[in-house]
Each structure stands twice: as C-alpha cells, then as structure tokens.
C-alpha positions, -999 to 999 in steps of 0.1 A, spaced: -266 -177 829 -273 -192 794 -255 -174 766 -269 -180 731 -245 -186 702 -243 -153 682 -252 -149 646 -223 -150 621 -206 -118 615 -202 -106 579 -165 -115 580 -172 -150 592 -198 -154 566 -174 -145 538 -149 -170 551 -175 -196 554 -187 -190 518 -152 -194 505 -146 -226 524 -179 -241 514 -176 -233 478 -143 -250 477 -156 -283 488 -155 -312 464 -188 -329 453 -197 -360 472 -182 -386 449 -198 -415 466 -233 -402 458 -225 -401 421 -207 -434 417 -239 -454 411 -252 -431 383 -250 -452 351 -237 -440 318 -248 -419 300 -270 -405 328 -240 -394 349 -229 -367 324 -264 -360 313 -275 -351 348 -244 -330 355 -250 -309 324 -287 -306 331 -280 -293 366 -254 -269 353 -279 -255 328 -307 -251 353 -285 -236 380 -278 -205 360 -287 -172 377 -294 -156 343 -331 -154 353 -322 -124 375 -309 -104 345 -330 -73 339 -347 -73 373 -352 -39 388 -371 -26 419 -397 -13 394 -404 -44 375 -399 -70 402 -436 -69 414 -448 -80 380 -420 -106 376 -427 -119 410 -464 -122 403 -456 -143 372 -432 -165 390 -456 -169 419 -483 -182 395 -458 -206 381 -450 -220 415 -487 -223 423 -491 -244 393 -461 -266 402 -477 -271 436 -511 -281 421 -526 -247 433 -535 -232 399 -563 -226 401 -564 -221 438 -590 -243 455 -621 -225 468 -616 -209 502 -647 -224 519 -659 -225 555 -630 -236 577 -655 -251 602 -630 -246 631 -635 -265 663 -617 -261 696 -617 -295 713 -600 -285 746 -575 -263 763 -544 -269 784 -529 -244 808 -492 -237 809 -469 -213 828 -484 -180 818 -499 -192 786 -528 -213 773 -529 -240 746 -560 -244 725 -564 -278 708 -582 -272 675 -590 -285 641 -603 -269 609 -610 -281 574 -588 -265 547 -611 -282 522 -641 -303 530 -628 -334 548 -592 -322 547 -587 -318 584 -559 -298 598 -551 -304 635 -531 -280 655 -523 -264 689 -526 -227 693 -503 -212 720 -511 -177 734 -504 -157 766 -531 -161 793 -538 -124 792 -540 -107 758 -547 -70 760 -541 -61 723 -536 -81 691 -502 -98 691 -476 -107 665 -483 -143 654 -462 -171 642 -473 -201 621 -450 -230 629 -451 -258 604 -437 -292 615 -410 -315 602 -411 -353 603 -415 -360 640 -432 -393 644 -450 -392 679 -470 -422 687 -484 -434 720 -500 -469 723 -501 -472 685 -520 -439 681 -505 -409 664 -503 -378 686 -493 -357 656 -459 -341 649 -472 -309 663 -465 -324 697 -429 -331 688 -424 -294 680 -444 -281 710 -414 -263 725 -415 -237 697 -451 -229 705 -443 -227 742 -414 -203 736 -434 -179 714 -464 -178 738 -440 -171 768 -425 -142 748 -456 -124 738 -467 -141 706 -496 -162 694 -482 -193 678 -502 -220 658 -484 -253 654 -500 -275 628 -497 -311 619 -487 -324 584 -508 -347 564 -484 -377 569 -475 -375 605 -506 -358 619 -533 -374 639 -548 -386 606 -521 -403 586 -519 -394 549 -489 -399 526 -457 -381 517 -438 -410 501 -457 -416 469 -427 -418 445 -402 -424 472 -414 -458 482 -451 -463 473 -448 -466 436 -472 -437 430 -455 -424 399 -488 -411 387 -484 -383 412 -461 -366 387 -484 -374 358 -513 -358 378 -492 -328 387 -496 -337 424 -472 -331 452 -479 -333 490 -459 -300 492 -489 -283 476 -513 -297 503 -489 -286 531 -486 -251 515 -524 -249 512 -530 -260 548 -505 -233 559 -523 -206 540 -556 -217 553 -541 -217 588 -534 -180 582 -571 -176 572 -581 -191 605 -557 -169 625 -571 -138 609 -604 -146 626 -588 -146 661 -591 -114 681 -557 -121 698 -539 -119 664 -524 -89 648 -532 -96 611 -504 -73 600 -476 -92 618 -475 -128 606 -443 -148 606 -437 -184 595 -410 -208 605 -404 -246 607 -376 -271 604 -368 -298 579 -401 -306 561 -415 -276 580 -386 -256 566 -397 -265 531 -433 -256 538 -422 -223 553 -406 -215 519 -437 -224 499 -461 -206 523 -439 -174 524 -433 -175 486 -471 -177 479 -487 -156 506 -478 -119 511 -494 -119 545 -462 -135 558 -440 -105 569 -410 -125 581 -398 -160 573 -373 -183 589 -372 -215 570 -348 -239 588 -331 -268 571 -355 -267 543 -337 -258 511 -306 -266 490 -296 -266 454 -304 -290 425 -267 -298 425 -270 -311 461 -301 -331 453 -292 -345 419 -255 -349 419 -246 -352 456 -276 -375 464 -295 -353 489 -328 -363 472 -324 -398 485 -330 -384 521 -362 -366 511 -398 -376 506 -420 -360 480 -433 -333 504 -401 -313 498 -405 -307 461 -428 -290 436 -436 -307 403 -408 -289 386 -423 -284 351 -408 -248 350 -374 -264 356 -363 -241 385 -334 -243 408 -345 -236 444 -331 -201 445 -362 -191 425 -385 -204 453 -365 -184 478 -366 -153 457 -404 -151 459 -400 -140 496 -381 -109 485 -379 -82 497 -396 -93 529 -373 -102 559 -358 -137 554 -334 -156 575 -320 -189 561 -311 -212 589 -292 -245 588 -266 -265 606 -231 -271 593 -232 -309 592 -266 -316 578 -263 -344 552 -296 -338 535 -293 -300 534 -255 -297 527 -239 -264 537 -225 -256 503 -259 -257 488 -275 -237 515 -249 -210 513 -252 -210 475 -289 -204 477 -283 -176 502 -257 -159 480 -279 -160 449 -310 -146 467 -289 -120 485 -279 -107 451 -316 -102 444 -322 -84 477 -293 -62 469 -307 -54 435 -341 -45 452 -323 -23 477 -332 -44 507 -300 -64 515 -306 -57 552 -337 -79 550 -318 -112 543 -296 -131 566 -281 -165 572 -277 -183 605 -254 -214 606 -252 -234 638 -230 -264 645 -245 -298 643 -263 -324 623 -299 -325 609 -315 -318 643 -337 -292 659 -310 -276 680 -312 -247 705 -285 -228 686 -307 -229 655 -337 -217 675 -319 -187 690 -312 -174 655 -348 -178 645 -361 -162 677 -338 -132 673 -348 -126 637 -385 -128 643 -382 -105 673 -364 -80 652 -390 -78 625 -422 -85 643 -414 -68 677 -388 -42 668 -360 -61 686 -323 -55 680 -297 -77 664 -276 -77 696 -305 -87 719 -299 -119 738 -324 -148 739 -330 -153 776 -342 -189 776 -342 -220 753 -373 -236 739 -385 -264 762 -414 -288 758 -439 -287 786 -466 -313 780 -469 -350 774 -479 -357 738 -514 -370 746 -522 -338 764 -520 -319 731 -539 -344 710 -569 -328 693 -592 -357 683 -607 -383 706 -621 -402 676 -610 -395 640 -637 -381 618 -652 -407 594 -655 -381 566 -618 -373 565 -601 -370 531 -565 -367 544 -557 -403 536 -570 -399 500 -562 -363 492 -538 -373 465 -567 -385 444 -586 -352 444 -563 -323 453 -553 -315 417 -582 -314 393 -579 -343 368 -587 -343 332 -622 -354 326 -627 -374 294 -658 -368 274 -675 -400 262 -689 -386 229 -669 -376 199 -662 -339 193 -677 -322 163 -657 -313 133 -658 -277 144 -646 -285 180 -618 -309 171 -591 -286 159 -592 -265 190 -593 -295 212 -564 -312 194 -543 -281 193 -549 -274 230 -537 -309 239 -506 -305 216 -497 -272 232 -502 -286 267 -479 -316 259 -451 -293 247 -456 -268 275 -463 -289 306 -451 -324 298 -422 -323 273 -407 -289 282 -373 -304 289 -370 -314 253 -345 -296 231 -358 -269 208 -384 -279 182 -361 -268 154 -334 -292 164 -315 -304 133 -314 -340 122 -288 -360 142 -254 -368 128 -251 -405 122 -223 -430 119 -230 -462 101 -214 -496 95 -226 -526 76 -222 -564 79 -239 -591 58 -248 -627 68 -273 -653 55 -286 -630 28 -294 -601 52 -276 -568 57 -273 -554 92 -266 -517 94 -255 -502 128 -265 -466 130 -250 -446 159 -264 -412 167 -268 -388 196 -304 -382 206 -293 -351 225 -262 -341 244 -248 -370 265 -274 -395 252 -256 -416 226 -279 -444 211 -278 -471 185 -303 -481 159 -300 -515 141 -314 -518 106 -320 -553 91 -331 -559 55 -325 -582 25 -289 -577 12 -300 -578 -24 -326 -551 -21 -316 -514 -24 -330 -490 1 -348 -471 -26 -367 -504 -36 -381 -510 -1 -418 -508 4 -416 -499 41 -394 -498 72 -407 -507 106 -392 -489 136 -394 -513 165 -391 -494 198 -378 -518 224 -381 -520 261 -358 -543 281 -377 -575 274 -380 -568 237 -343 -558 236 -333 -592 250 -355 -609 223 -339 -588 195 -304 -595 207 -312 -632 208 -325 -634 172 -298 -610 158 -269 -628 175 -279 -660 157 -265 -645 125 -243 -616 138 -227 -629 170 -198 -605 171 -222 -575 172 -240 -588 203 -214 -603 226 -229 -622 255 -263 -627 239 -279 -662 238 -286 -669 201 -322 -677 193 -320 -695 160 -358 -702 157 -367 -665 161 -340 -655 136 -353 -680 111 -388 -665 114 -374 -630 110 -353 -640 80 -382 -657 63 -403 -626 66 -375 -603 53 -364 -625 25 -400 -628 13 -407 -591 12 -392 -557 5 -394 -546 41 -367 -534 65 -369 -538 102 -352 -512 125 -346 -519 161 -339 -494 188 -339 -491 226 -343 -455 240 -324 -443 271 -330 -463 302 -337 -495 282 -316 -521 265 -279 -511 263 -285 -481 286 -309 -500 309 -309 -499 347 -314 -536 354 -280 -538 372 -292 -511 397 -311 -520 428 -348 -510 429 -340 -482 453 -313 -468 430 -337 -470 401 -364 -452 421 -341 -424 431 -327 -420 395 -363 -416 383 -369 -391 411 -338 -371 400 -352 -368 365 -386 -356 379 -369 -329 399 -352 -317 367 -386 -312 352 -387 -343 331 -391 -381 334 -374 -411 321 -404 -417 298 -406 -382 284 -369 -386 275 -377 -419 258 -404 -402 237 -378 -377 225 -354 -405 217 -381 -422 195 -385 -390 175 -347 -388 171 -344 -424 161 -369 -418 133 -349 -387 123 -317 -408 123 -334 -435 102 -343 -408 76 -306 -398 74 -295 -433 64 -288 -431 26 -319 -443 7 -343 -441 36 -354 -405 34 -388 -413 18 -393 -449 27 -428 -454 43 -424 -456 80 -443 -479 105 -437 -479 142 -442 -510 164 -439 -513 202 -454 -530 232 -465 -522 267 -452 -489 282 -430 -484 251 -461 -486 230 -475 -456 248 -442 -437 243 -444 -446 206 -479 -433 204 -469 -399 217 -437 -398 198 -456 -403 165 -474 -370 171 -440 -353 166 -427 -374 137 -437 -364 102 -451 -390 79 -457 -421 101 -478 -444 80 -490 -468 106 -485 -478 143 -488 -513 156 -491 -512 194 -492 -543 216 -505 -544 252 -509 -507 252 -519 -494 287 -554 -479 289 -544 -450 312 -512 -432 320 -519 -437 356 -503 -471 348 -475 -455 328 -457 -440 311 -453 -410 333 -450 -375 318 -452 -345 341 -488 -331 343 -501 -352 315 -532 -363 334 -542 -327 339 -548 -325 302 -555 -358 285 -550 -396 287 -540 -423 263 -574 -426 245 -572 -389 237 -536 -393 224 -548 -422 203 -575 -400 188 -549 -374 178 -527 -401 163 -556 -415 143 -559 -382 125 -523 -386 113 -517 -424 109 -534 -458 107 -535 -472 142 -536 -509 150 -540 -517 187 -537 -553 198 -559 -559 228 -588 -579 242 -605 -548 255 -617 -524 228 -637 -501 251 -609 -476 259 -602 -470 222 -638 -463 211 -631 -426 215 -603 -428 189 -626 -448 166 -653 -422 169 -629 -393 162 -617 -412 131 -653 -417 120 -661 -380 126 -631 -371 104 -642 -395 77 -610 -415 78 -625 -449 71 -633 -479 92 -597 -492 90 -581 -461 104 -583 -474 140 -581 -512 141 -587 -532 172 -570 -566 168 -566 -597 189 -532 -600 206 -509 -621 186 -504 -646 215 -542 -650 217 -546 -663 182 
C-alpha cells in the first residue's frame, strides 16, 4: 500500500525555519556583480524587504487595504484598466474517455484572437455541481513531430487525479508553450526591453487567461461556482499566485514552486533561472510577500521542494513566515500552511500529496490526517489531448505583447494654450510616479563634493567626486582655461557620456593629463581641437559618465550577465537608464557646488541613448539654458527604458516639455518626429529658434 509523505508538523517547521534562516547567501551568484552595483543592490533589497507595510493592519481595515494593493498589482500586471470581458466563444473540439472520467478538449478566446487551449477533466457521471480546480501549467515543452501539443498535456496527471476524486479540473496552456507559441522570454533573451517601458509582462496575460478560465467554468452546469481552487507548479505556481491574488472567486490556493524573495532573485541569482512570465512590472517596488498577502485570509498552502535552485528554500520559508504573520493578525492563522517535500525543481508526487490534501480539506471538508490513496498518473498520449487540428489564422497569441497593455497614443496636432498645462503636468506626475519612483526623495540635498585640480598646457582640469545616491560614487571632470576665473565664464557644457563617448574623452584628456587616465590611448589631435576651442573662449566643458557607463561600465561582463543585471534592476522597480537620468541631475547639482559655478549658464550635450536620458534629466534640473542632442532616438521603444513610460508619453512629447524650459538643438537627418516639439514651442510663442533641427556634425 502506498503511504504519502505527511505534512510537516509545527515542531518540524520551526526547526526548518531556524536552519534555513541560518544559511549563508550563495556567494557564487554575487561574485559577478560589478562595483558599485554589488552594494547598491544589497541595500536596495534590504530596503524593499521590510515588513513595515504590515504595520497598522487590522481585520477591520484589511479589506480596504487589500483592495488598494490589488489595484496596484493589477497595474503592475498590465491589467488596470481590466480588459473588456467579451464573448469567450468557447468551442469543444473533441472528447476522450478515461477510467471513470471524461476529458473535453476545448478552446476559448480570453480576448478576440487570444486563444486559450485546455483540457477539462470531469467524472463521467455528475449528479450535482462539483468543486472545481483550475490547474495552470509550468514550462513543460511537449512536442510531437515538430508540433506543440501544449504544456497542458505534460501536466495531465493532475487533471486525471482530480477527476477521479470527484472534481472538475480545467488544465490550460500558457501562451509560450501552448499549441500556439507566444513568448515569455522578452527581456531574458529576445532583447525586448521595451516590454518594461510599455508596462507589459506575460505574467499579466497568464493571470488574465486564468481569470477568463474561471469565467468559462462558471458557465458549466457541472461546476460549483462557490468552490473554486487554483494550483500549478513552477510558472504555473506563479500564475496561481497572481490569479488567487486578483480574483476572490478562488477559495483555496496551492501555488507550488512559484514564489521566493527579492533577496533570492537579486542577490542569490535565482532570477537567472526565470523568464519574464514570473514577474510583475514592479513599479510599486514590492517584495513578493505582498503578492502572497493578497490571498489572505483565504486558505493558502505554499508548497516547494527543499533543493529547488530557482525557488530556494530560505526564501520560500521567509515568504511563508511573513504572510503567516498577516494571517495571524487577521485571526485566520489556521488558513495558511507550508508543505516541503524532498527533491529538486520537479513535479514530485510528494508535492502533489500535500496539494491534494489541502484542497480536499477546504473544498470537500476533508481532514488533515486523511491519506491520499493514489498518486497522480498520466493516462493519455499527448496528441490525444491536443485541441486544434489547424491553428486559427486570426490568432493574436504570438503578438499579444504588442496590444495587451494600452499604449500611449500621440496626437499629431499641437495642444492649445489652455490644454498644455494639464497635459504637461500629467506627464510630469506620471514620470515621477510610474517611471522614476525608485529615485530618492525630491528634496534631496545637493551632493557633497571632493575636488582636486591639475594644470597643463594652459588648461585646468578639476576632478569632482560625488555620490549620486548611496553606493553610487561618480566623478565629473571639469576642463577650462587656467587663466579664466569661474565667475568670468560665459557658460559650462555638461557632456553626458556613454561608453563610446567616455573612451573618446579619455583619449583627448590623457594627451595632457596622462596620470589622471591610466591605460588610455592619448588622442593628441582631439585634444588640440578641444584646447583650441577652450583657449579661444570663456567656456568650460564638464564630462561625466553615469552609472553603468565609462568607469562603472559593464563592458567586461558577458552579454548574458549584462542582461541579468538589467533584469535585476527592473525587478527592483527601476532600470539602468532611470538611474542614469537621476545621475545626470546629480551631476548638474554637483557642478553647481564647485566654487564659482553656482550661476554659470548651463548647457547639456549628449548622444544616442544618453541624449534621451539627458532630455528627461533636464526636466528635473533648474536653469538648463540649452541642450544639444546628437543621434537622439525617435522612440523609447529603441531605448532608453524606463518602467511604464510608453503608457504615458514618448520622446517627442518629452522634447516638447523640454522646449518650454530650454533651447533644444537636435542633430538629425529626420525632422518629422520633432515637429510636435516645434509646434508646442510655436504655440507657446517661444520663437523659431527654440527647437532647432540641425544636420549631424558628421554629415556636414
């Protein structure tokens, strides 16, 4: 006789919690993190891992707080506003008979063209509505003769077990490994960084498809609409969390191997084992206990194995302990449990027994001590469960990332003088709220600076050290005529440098100041041009590379490591480029702190992606006289990436806001994208030269 592995006792859980919390971080996962990002990430994680958000919660105020948090999660999943719940257009394409149960092969459209394929398992004879389980699948790649059978076929044993034990169970495919192959790996390996800028994550689509599956199940006479459960493993574990968090129709949830902490993801490297379907666009800067908390106080079992490298046990137990505290506060500690089975990241029977027992207890009035009398076994060949004979030509699964989250729609005409203030102020508020929320407080004091001077060939080079924010030390280099006092200068140009421009600056500067730039290859010709310009004017040139560029650049990292470092920042609710925008604002503030430069007219110059960063930074820097931007991208789909920015505006709209504040010179062969900025400048009567479209310097 088969004996299931029992759930952990309270004593065993306490011992386990102690042992897990005592584990050392996985040092090998942190070794590649370059300075200063190693300490920066550690401190960010520590700040966001605080449980202070639970302070003040009571059973009385939790529903209102939960509603607010749920709306925040909806937005982070691209579901605010919720899409329209239109006709599902369900179609049953065939049935398969099992031992005492029937499998219906079906498809529906959660949105027009967004097909969801699934298999519905039910007992052959149903005399009254039955408790029903939605099973959402992990990454099971089931292919026969080059054709995808859908990952639902890889998890069929769950549907079989539930149907054999008096449940209706719908097992649905995901958008990446279903019969129609969409995409989960946009930032992971496909270079689709614009997903973050659009506020898109495939996790939102999977959550939506799960909620629409509940809509479909409510139409079935065999289904007890008051007794819905959700479970799934790995990716399906993550979708179980999101579905249960958002949809109160779920009465019991068993997410399996689907959650861990920011610490595990960011510092211990778990994120490198996960595609984008696991994560919300974390603009609210949550740790994952807040997602889990949205299930409270409904019955919740957190299930995992003890040797899972991408859902490490210490993080799983940490989430459990934090959320258990909330359940205790709400007076429902009996509704939360944890089930740990031995093993790696696999769908083991020991894991399943815990899930089956928990669901039986809360959907069928079972008991904790009840034994599970049989394991979950597959019963069909994958092709027997396939829904489509031919894939529909109107499908949108493969392109859903382009349409799922509503995009900002640019108007072609200029706003009126009456419309402009509200439009501009709305964009500025959205930038601070949704794109740059990770920045320090707006009232941050001017940075402390440390300066040193050196003179050569009639020029004075001032090295200005400052800290942009905690753990981000940066350097600004200030070059001017040695015989001109700062107070006599006509202007100072802040050159914001990417990697290429930083190499060029090092080359020209090292021609006169070799000891300041060890290892650089001197470029005497470029230095001669710069010296001629400076000695013939009362200008100063400042040079500065923000985080992730120049001295703190990532060129020594492999492309894969650079990718996952960027993804870490996104999961913390920021991006490399949003941090660079902040650095530009702080470089300007540091420049103003150099004696004699407090009131010197300020220009900013940059190229390519850094030009776009400089454009946005100037919106937060007082008194920028002019910007000279070279090879400026025409859309932020091509970079830079700020969370959610494309839900609100794009670079032409940012340029229009800048034009109200500063003279804007854009060096490009295509003036069409910048006509909006010119039209706004004209509407504001700022003069024809306010927005200047110039030929690129290398085209002259």
